[in-house]
C-alpha positions in Angstrom: 81.9 125.8 138.3 85.4 124.4 139.9 85.2 121.1 141.8 86.2 121.8 145.1 87.7 118.7 146.2 88.3 116.8 149.0 91.0 114.2 149.6 90.0 111.0 147.4 87.6 112.6 146.0 87.5 112.4 141.5 86.3 114.8 138.8 86.3 114.4 135.1 88.4 116.7 132.6 86.6 118.4 129.6 89.8 118.6 128.2 93.2 117.4 127.2 95.4 120.3 127.6 95.5 121.9 131.1 97.9 123.8 133.4 98.4 122.4 136.8 99.2 125.6 139.3 100.3 125.1 142.7 100.4 127.8 145.7 102.4 126.7 149.1 103.6 129.1 152.1 107.0 128.4 150.8 109.2 127.0 148.1 108.7 123.9 147.2 110.0 121.7 144.2 107.3 120.4 142.1 107.6 117.4 139.7 105.5 114.9 138.1 105.5 111.1 137.7 103.9 108.7 134.5 103.1 106.0 135.8 101.2 102.4 134.6 97.7 101.2 135.5 99.2 100.5 138.9 101.4 103.7 139.4 104.0 102.2 138.9 107.1 103.9 137.2 109.9 102.7 134.8 112.5 104.0 135.6 114.1 107.9 136.2 112.9 108.9 132.6 109.3 108.6 133.9 109.6 111.3 136.3 109.9 115.1 135.1 111.7 117.2 137.6 113.8 120.9 137.9 117.0 118.7 136.6 115.3 117.1 133.7 111.6 119.5 133.3 110.6 117.9 130.4 108.8 114.7 129.4 106.7 114.2 126.6 103.5 115.9 127.5 105.0 117.2 130.5 107.1 120.3 131.7 107.3 121.1 135.0 109.0 124.5 136.6 113.1 124.3 137.1 113.3 125.8 140.9 112.1 125.8 144.2 109.3 128.3 144.7 106.1 129.1 146.6 104.0 129.6 143.3 104.3 127.0 140.2 102.6 126.0 137.1 102.6 122.5 135.4 101.9 122.0 131.8 100.2 118.8 130.8 99.4 117.5 127.3 97.6 114.5 127.8 96.9 114.0 124.4 101.0 113.9 123.8 101.8 111.4 126.5 102.6 107.8 125.7 100.0 105.2 125.7 101.7 103.0 128.2 101.0 105.8 130.3 97.4 105.9 132.9 98.7 108.0 135.5 100.4 111.4 135.9 100.8 112.3 139.8 102.1 115.8 140.9 104.8 115.5 143.5 105.8 118.2 145.7 108.6 118.3 148.0 110.2 120.5 150.4 113.7 121.9 149.2 117.0 121.4 151.9 119.2 124.3 152.8 119.6 126.8 155.8 116.6 128.5 156.6 114.2 126.3 154.5 110.9 124.7 155.8 111.1 120.8 157.3 108.3 120.1 157.2 104.9 121.0 155.6 102.8 121.5 158.9 105.3 124.7 159.4 103.5 126.6 156.6 100.0 127.1 155.1 98.5 123.9 153.6 99.5 124.5 150.0 96.7 124.1 147.3 96.8 122.8 143.9 94.4 124.0 140.9 94.1 122.2 137.3 92.9 125.2 134.8 92.4 125.5 131.2 95.1 126.4 129.1 92.7 130.0 129.1 93.1 130.0 133.5 89.4 129.0 134.1 90.1 126.5 137.3 88.5 123.2 136.9 89.1 121.6 140.2 90.7 122.8 143.1 92.3 120.6 146.2 93.6 122.2 149.1 96.0 119.9 151.2 95.2 120.1 154.8 96.1 117.9 157.5 100.0 117.9 156.8 102.4 117.2 159.5 105.6 116.0 159.7 106.0 115.1 155.9 108.4 116.7 153.7 107.4 115.4 150.1 104.1 114.7 148.8 101.6 113.3 146.2 99.2 116.3 145.6 97.1 114.7 143.1 97.1 112.3 139.8 95.5 112.8 136.6 94.5 109.2 135.3 92.9 107.7 132.6 89.7 105.8 132.8 88.0 104.1 130.0 89.3 106.8 127.7 88.7 109.8 130.1 91.0 111.6 132.0 89.9 112.3 135.8 91.8 114.1 138.8 91.6 112.7 141.6 92.5 114.4 144.9 95.4 112.5 146.8 97.3 114.2 149.4 99.8 111.3 150.0 102.5 112.4 152.5 105.9 110.9 153.1 107.9 112.3 156.4 110.9 110.1 154.6 110.8 113.0 151.8 111.6 112.5 148.0 113.3 108.9 148.3 110.1 107.5 150.5 107.8 109.0 147.6 109.5 107.7 144.2 110.2 104.3 146.2 106.5 104.1 146.9 105.9 104.4 143.4 108.2 101.2 142.7 111.1 103.1 141.3 114.4 101.0 142.2 116.5 104.1 142.0 114.7 106.7 143.8 117.3 107.4 146.6 120.0 108.3 143.0 116.9 110.3 141.9 116.2 112.3 145.0 120.1 113.4 145.4 120.1 114.2 141.6 116.6 116.6 142.4 118.3 118.2 145.5 121.4 118.9 143.6 119.6 120.6 140.7 118.0 122.8 142.7 120.9 123.4 145.3 123.5 124.3 142.7 120.6 126.5 140.8 121.2 123.8 137.4 118.0 124.6 137.0 117.1 128.2 136.9 120.9 129.3 135.1 121.4 129.6 131.5 124.8 130.0 129.9 127.2 131.9 131.3 128.8 135.2 129.4 132.6 134.4 128.7 134.7 135.6 131.4 136.1 138.9 128.6 132.6 140.0 128.5 130.8 140.0 131.8 126.8 139.1 131.4 124.1 142.4 131.8 122.6 140.4 134.7 125.9 139.6 136.9 125.7 142.8 139.4 127.9 143.8 142.1 127.5 142.5 145.4 125.3 144.6 147.5 125.0 145.2 151.2 126.2 142.6 153.5 128.0 141.0 150.3 130.0 144.3 150.3 130.8 144.1 153.7 134.1 142.3 155.2 134.0 138.8 155.7 134.2 139.9 159.8 131.2 142.2 159.4 128.5 140.6 158.0 125.2 139.4 159.7 124.2 135.8 159.8 121.0 136.5 158.4 122.8 138.2 155.5 122.0 136.8 151.5 124.8 134.8 151.1 127.3 135.4 147.9 129.3 133.3 145.5 132.4 133.2 148.5 130.1 132.0 151.1 128.2 129.3 148.9 128.6 128.0 145.1 125.3 127.6 145.2 124.5 131.6 145.6 123.0 131.4 142.3 119.9 129.7 143.2 119.2 132.2 145.6 115.5 134.0 145.3 113.0 132.2 143.3 111.0 134.7 141.7 107.9 136.3 143.4 106.2 139.7 142.3 103.4 142.0 143.4 101.2 140.0 141.0 100.8 137.2 139.2 104.5 135.3 138.4 105.1 134.0 135.2 107.3 130.6 135.1 110.2 130.1 133.0 109.5 128.9 129.4 110.5 126.3 127.5 111.9 127.9 124.7 115.0 129.5 126.2 115.6 127.7 129.5 118.7 125.0 128.5 118.9 123.1 132.0 122.5 123.5 131.8 124.4 123.9 135.2 126.1 127.4 135.4 129.5 128.1 136.6 129.5 129.7 140.1 131.4 133.0 140.4 134.5 132.8 141.6 135.4 133.4 145.4 135.4 136.8 146.3 133.4 137.9 143.1 129.8 139.7 142.5 127.0 137.8 143.4 125.2 135.9 140.5 122.0 137.9 140.0 121.0 134.9 137.1 117.6 134.0 136.9 115.5 131.8 135.0 113.8 134.4 133.1 116.6 136.5 132.3 119.7 135.5 129.8 122.4 136.8 129.1 124.1 135.5 125.8 127.9 136.9 125.2 128.2 138.6 121.7 130.4 136.6 119.4 134.1 137.9 118.7 133.8 140.4 115.9 131.9 143.4 114.7 128.3 144.1 116.5 125.7 142.6 114.8 123.5 144.3 112.2 120.1 146.2 113.4 118.4 144.3 111.3 118.9 141.3 113.2 116.1 139.5 114.2 114.2 140.7 117.6 113.8 136.4 118.4 117.6 136.5 118.7 118.6 139.3 121.3 122.0 139.7 122.2 124.0 141.5 125.1 127.0 143.5 123.6 129.6 144.6 125.5 130.4 148.0 125.7 134.2 147.0 126.5 135.8 143.6 127.2 136.4 144.8 130.9 133.0 146.3 131.4 129.2 145.8 131.7 127.3 144.6 129.3 125.3 147.1 127.8 121.7 146.6 128.3 119.0 145.5 125.7 115.5 145.3 125.5 114.0 141.7 125.2 117.2 140.4 126.9 115.2 137.5 128.4 114.1 133.7 128.0 110.3 133.8 126.1 109.0 132.5 122.8 108.3 136.1 121.5 109.3 139.3 121.8 106.2 140.1 124.3 107.2 137.2 126.3 110.8 138.3 126.8 110.0 141.8 127.8 107.4 140.0 130.0 110.2 138.3 131.9 112.6 140.8 131.3 110.7 143.3 133.6 109.7 140.8 135.7 114.0 140.1 136.2 113.9 144.2 137.0 111.5 143.7 139.9 113.4 141.5 141.2 117.1 142.6 141.1 115.6 145.7 142.4 113.9 144.1 145.3 117.1 142.1 145.9 119.9 144.9 145.7 117.6 146.5 148.0 117.0 144.2 150.6 120.7 143.2 150.8 121.5 147.5 151.3 118.5 147.4 154.2 119.9 144.1 155.5 123.8 145.6 155.5 122.4 149.2 156.9 120.2 147.0 160.0 123.6 145.3 160.6 125.5 148.3 160.9 123.3 150.1 163.0 122.8 146.8 165.5 126.6 146.7 165.2 126.9 150.4 166.7 124.5 149.8 169.1 126.5 146.9 170.6 130.1 148.4 170.3 128.3 151.6 172.3 127.1 149.2 174.8 130.1 148.1 175.4 132.0 151.0 175.4 129.7 152.2 178.3 129.8 148.4 179.9 132.2 149.7 182.6 131.6 152.7 184.6 135.3 153.7 184.9 135.3 154.1 180.9 132.4 156.4 180.6 133.9 159.8 180.7 137.2 160.3 179.7 139.3 160.5 176.3 139.3 156.5 176.1 134.9 156.5 176.0 135.0 159.6 173.5 137.5 157.9 171.0 135.5 154.5 171.7 132.5 156.5 170.3 133.7 158.0 167.5 135.6 154.8 166.2 132.0 152.7 166.6 130.2 155.9 164.4 133.1 156.0 161.6 132.9 152.4 161.3 129.0 152.6 161.4 129.5 155.2 158.5 132.0 153.4 156.6 129.9 150.2 156.7 126.8 152.4 155.4 128.7 154.0 152.9 130.1 150.8 151.3 126.7 149.1 151.1 124.8 152.7 149.8 127.6 152.5 147.1 127.0 148.9 146.1 123.7 149.4 146.0 124.0 152.5 143.7 125.9 150.7 141.7 123.2 148.1 141.0 120.6 150.8 140.8 122.7 152.2 137.8 122.2 149.3 135.8 118.7 149.2 136.5 118.3 152.7 135.4 120.3 152.3 132.4 118.1 148.8 131.5 114.5 150.5 132.3 115.4 153.4 129.8 116.3 151.0 127.0 113.2 148.6 128.4 110.7 151.3 128.4 110.3 152.9 125.0 110.5 149.2 123.6 107.4 148.0 125.3 104.1 147.1 123.3 100.9 149.1 124.2 99.4 146.8 126.7 102.7 147.1 128.5 103.7 150.9 128.1 102.3 153.8 130.2 100.4 156.5 128.5 103.0 158.7 127.5 105.0 156.4 125.4 105.1 156.8 121.7 103.7 153.6 120.8 100.3 154.9 121.3 100.4 157.2 118.7 100.8 154.2 116.4 98.4 152.3 117.6 96.5 150.4 115.2 93.6 147.5 116.9 95.4 143.9 117.8 94.9 140.7 115.9 94.9 138.8 119.4 95.1 139.3 123.2 98.1 140.3 124.9 99.6 137.9 127.7 99.6 140.8 130.0 98.5 144.6 131.0 100.2 147.5 132.7 98.0 148.7 135.7 100.7 151.5 136.5 104.2 151.5 138.1 106.1 150.2 141.6 109.0 152.0 143.3 110.7 151.5 146.6 112.3 155.0 148.5 115.7 153.8 148.1 115.4 154.9 144.2 112.4 157.3 143.5 113.6 157.6 139.9 113.1 154.2 139.3 109.8 152.7 138.1 109.0 149.2 137.4 106.1 148.2 135.1 103.4 146.7 137.2 102.0 144.0 135.0 99.6 141.3 135.4 98.2 138.4 133.4 95.6 138.6 131.2 92.8 137.2 131.3 92.1 138.9 135.0 92.1 136.2 137.7 91.1 138.9 140.0 88.8 141.9 139.9 90.2 145.3 141.5 89.4 147.9 144.0 90.2 151.3 143.5 90.0 153.0 146.9 88.7 156.6 146.6 88.7 157.3 150.5 90.9 159.1 152.5 93.0 155.7 153.2 94.0 155.8 149.8 96.4 158.9 150.5 99.7 158.3 152.2 99.5 159.3 155.7 102.3 161.7 157.3 104.2 164.5 156.7 105.9 165.4 153.9 106.6 162.7 151.6 109.2 162.8 148.8 107.4 159.8 147.2 104.2 161.7 147.5 105.3 165.3 145.8 107.3 163.4 142.7 103.2 161.7 142.9 101.7 164.9 142.6 103.9 166.1 140.2 103.0 163.2 137.7 99.5 163.3 138.3 99.0 166.9 137.2 98.2 170.5 138.8 95.3 169.2 141.0 97.3 167.6 143.8 100.2 169.9 143.9 98.1 172.8 146.4 97.4 169.7 149.1 96.6 166.7 149.8 93.3 166.0 147.8 90.0 166.5 149.4 87.0 163.7 149.2 86.0 164.9 145.8 89.1 165.0 144.0 89.8 161.7 145.4 86.5 160.4 143.7 87.5 162.2 140.7 90.9 160.4 140.3 89.7 157.1 141.2 87.2 157.3 138.1 90.3 158.8 135.6 92.0 155.9 137.1 89.0 153.5 136.2 88.7 154.7 132.9 92.1 154.4 132.3 92.2 151.0 133.2 88.9 150.4 131.3 90.2 152.1 128.2 93.6 149.8 128.2 91.7 146.9 128.2 89.5 147.6 125.3 92.7 148.9 123.6 94.6 145.3 123.6 91.6 143.3 123.0 90.9 142.6 119.3 87.7 144.9 118.6 84.3 143.3 119.6 86.1 140.7 122.1 85.8 143.1 125.0 82.9 145.0 126.5 82.2 147.7 129.3 79.4 148.3 131.3 79.0 150.7 134.3 77.1 151.7 137.2 76.3 155.0 138.7 73.7 155.0 141.4 73.8 158.9 142.1 74.9 160.2 138.5 78.0 162.0 139.4 80.3 160.1 136.6 79.3 161.3 133.9 82.6 163.5 133.1 84.9 160.7 134.0 83.0 158.1 131.5 82.9 160.7 128.8 85.7 159.1 126.6 83.9 155.7 127.0 80.2 157.1 125.9 81.6 159.2 123.0 83.9 156.2 121.2 81.0 154.2 122.0 82.8 151.5 123.8 79.8 152.6 126.7 76.8 152.7 124.9 74.9 155.1 126.9 75.7 156.8 130.4 74.4 154.2 133.5 71.1 154.4 134.4 70.4 156.3 138.1 69.0 155.0 141.1 68.1 151.4 142.1 66.8 150.5 138.9 70.1 150.8 137.0 72.0 149.0 139.3 69.8 146.2 139.4 69.2 145.9 135.7 72.6 145.7 134.8 73.7 143.5 137.7 70.7 140.8 137.0 71.8 141.1 133.1 75.7 140.2 134.1 74.3 137.4 136.6 72.2 136.0 133.5 75.7 135.8 131.6 77.4 134.2 134.2 74.6 131.3 134.7 74.7 130.5 130.7 77.8 130.3 130.4 79.1 128.1 132.9 76.3 125.6 131.9 77.4 125.5 128.3 81.2 125.1 129.2 79.6 122.6 132.4 78.0 120.6 129.2 79.9 121.2 126.2 77.2 123.1 124.7 78.6 126.4 124.0 76.3 126.7 120.1 73.4 126.5 122.8 73.9 129.9 123.9 71.0 132.6 123.1 71.6 134.4 120.2 71.1 138.2 122.1 74.0 137.1 124.7 77.0 138.6 124.0 79.9 136.7 124.5 82.6 139.4 124.8 84.6 139.8 128.0 82.9 142.0 130.1 84.3 144.7 132.4 81.9 146.2 135.0 82.8 149.8 136.5 81.0 149.8 139.7 81.2 153.8 140.6 80.3 155.1 144.6 79.5 151.8 146.2 78.2 150.9 148.1 75.4 153.9 147.1 72.5 152.8 145.7 73.0 148.8 146.8 70.6 146.8 148.1 70.8 143.0 149.9 69.6 141.6 146.5 72.1 143.9 144.9 75.0 143.0 147.5 74.4 139.2 147.0 74.4 139.1 143.2 77.8 141.6 143.5 79.8 139.2 145.6 78.4 136.6 143.2 80.0 138.0 140.0 83.4 138.7 142.2 83.4 135.0 142.6 82.3 133.6 139.5 82.4 136.2 137.1 86.6 135.7 136.3 86.3 132.3 135.2 83.8 133.2 132.5 84.8 136.4 131.5 83.0 138.7 133.7 85.5 141.0 135.4 84.9 144.0 138.1 86.2 147.1 138.9 85.3 148.8 141.7 85.2 152.7 142.9 84.5 152.8 146.0 86.1 154.2 149.5 86.6 151.4 151.6 85.8 153.2 154.9 82.2 153.7 153.7 81.6 149.8 153.1 82.2 148.9 157.0 78.7 150.5 157.7 77.8 146.9 156.0 80.0 144.9 158.6 81.8 142.0 157.7 79.7 140.8 155.1 82.0 143.0 152.0 84.8 141.5 153.6 85.2 138.3 151.3 84.8 141.0 148.2 87.0 143.2 149.8 89.7 140.6 149.8 88.9 139.0 146.5 89.9 142.2 144.9 93.1 143.4 143.9 93.1 146.9 145.8 94.8 150.1 144.1 95.0 153.6 144.7 94.6 156.4 142.3 97.4 158.3 143.9 100.6 156.9 145.4 100.6 154.8 148.2 102.9 152.0 149.6 100.6 149.7 150.0 101.4 146.4 147.7 103.7 143.9 149.2 105.5 141.1 147.6 105.7 137.7 149.4 109.3 137.0 148.0 111.4 139.9 150.3 108.4 141.9 151.7 109.2 144.8 150.5 105.8 147.4 150.7 106.0 149.0 147.2 104.5 152.1 146.7 102.0 151.8 143.6 100.9 154.7 141.2 98.2 154.2 138.7 98.8 154.8 135.3 97.0 157.8 133.9 97.5 159.8 130.9 99.4 163.1 131.0 97.5 165.9 131.7 95.9 167.6 128.9 96.7 164.5 127.0 93.8 163.3 124.5 96.0 160.0 123.9 92.8 157.8 125.8 89.9 159.4 123.3 92.3 159.0 120.1 92.7 155.2 121.2 89.1 154.5 121.9 88.4 156.6 118.5 90.7 154.6 116.8 89.5 151.1 118.3 85.5 152.7 117.3 86.8 152.7 113.6 87.9 149.4 113.7 84.9 148.0 115.0 82.9 149.6 112.3 85.1 148.2 109.6 83.7 144.5 108.1 
């Protein structure tokens, strides 16, 4: 069970390789200091920060962001290190927060490498501080503990480092600010000038406007600020990945020339210029991807795996998130430019009509026509810049999508025809696709990290529909979901069927990407109406039998899973995994709950909420299929359950908002093509692999 710490409280760590996860209300800089028994620092080499992210046993992120992961190997630390302090500081710059009190309280969680939360601390009570020591890991009598500190400093980084005995506190603080401000920590080696890298995209939105026409809120271009490459630390609709240690060099990238394109380089994407001479052989190893320019004066050709990472899987994962960020950034710039053009048009029309003497006659007509023509020109320029960006992203998607492994691929990807049961769990899973209305034919895979940190809620009620009149996004979704939706919006029964098909597709994908025997599925179906949708799972043996209907079936399944969570928690807490009962299935469990809350009494509701809160940490995950409107009859008792789960829909719906730029992304479920047997075939191969000794 996770220890919820308050200021000054400590907790014993039962492992020495941990992650420290930071979540804040805005971008923060994360660092680590390595102190002696009194917490004093030996010098600047005892500080891991964005400009020097790696020290022995420590690796910190290289950018300011709202979420961070810090890797700590306590066994690898020098013997003189007794305290590992986690520092958070607010970056400087236009629009940045100046005090922690101006945003939501940051929180810090110490987790195992498998994501199991060991201790969590929310830094409440911060006000005028701009830097804070969040937590510290300290050595006591040969064991490591974590202590909630929460010591803030209104004087910022210099005051914090000086308080830990660092003589060069001011100089190091300035170095950290420079590394963050100039994007040094997020940059990668720039491509040669003769062959622009793939991630250098044309100017979009306000950056494409003449200097006098840019709104003050527009994203800065390279000509505005040489640190433009630092803009936009990534955040996605799902869990984000921190930069990996393998491919980031920490070397500063030269800023683009004045008036040049926006620098789109970011920590998970890398453009490697090809050496002079012929193109690399097709037999080149995938661990050294290279971008081969199509011509000396043209953009680099897109290439699958063109991102940082230890493995091809990690590089593809980071590349997908890079595409998500590039699309978000380009559309945000376009929307900003269009909004500016509209506000300018309104202002010019108001000025033209301000004087009653000029409201009539040819002068007023000319002024109005000129204003509208200028508006049309600005919007056209912004759209042309957006289209150039989208063209590159579409081309990249066309080469990335076919190269994705099964865990990341759509069900219609040919990779499933060569499916073989894996030997280890992948790093992420595809739940569906995301897109924006400005470009309906570009789909970005929605990837979530494994193991799942949150359960899923598939909304089977009318709230899952896109409301309003004719919507081209919905029409595209209907065509992709099959002929069942072409005659109009689905009714309640059809939505329920589609929701269960989505749940089974997700369950089948989870089973397929885990080694045989490492993942199992259970189901609750009180009304007994989900049998057709569950048939692929039952026929393959992934689900031993159809769920027992009625309240008895609900209670039996929930009781068994609650017992499993309790026993595994006790075994983990007391380091007694060998003492688990032999009849206990230690495989990760996915519980599909159909037609919730039908068949649930108060006791069953309490157990379900317990599984939602405590289950993910010990390998029990929820997949709810329910109408949100029907659950309101229980009042606020189910609101925490609703908020704790990730809501997805069986039909396209623009309901997922990213915290990075605030776009409302349209989510589409990942379903097998109509009439396809690919799900049954994959489950059959997985069943055969389970039977093979």
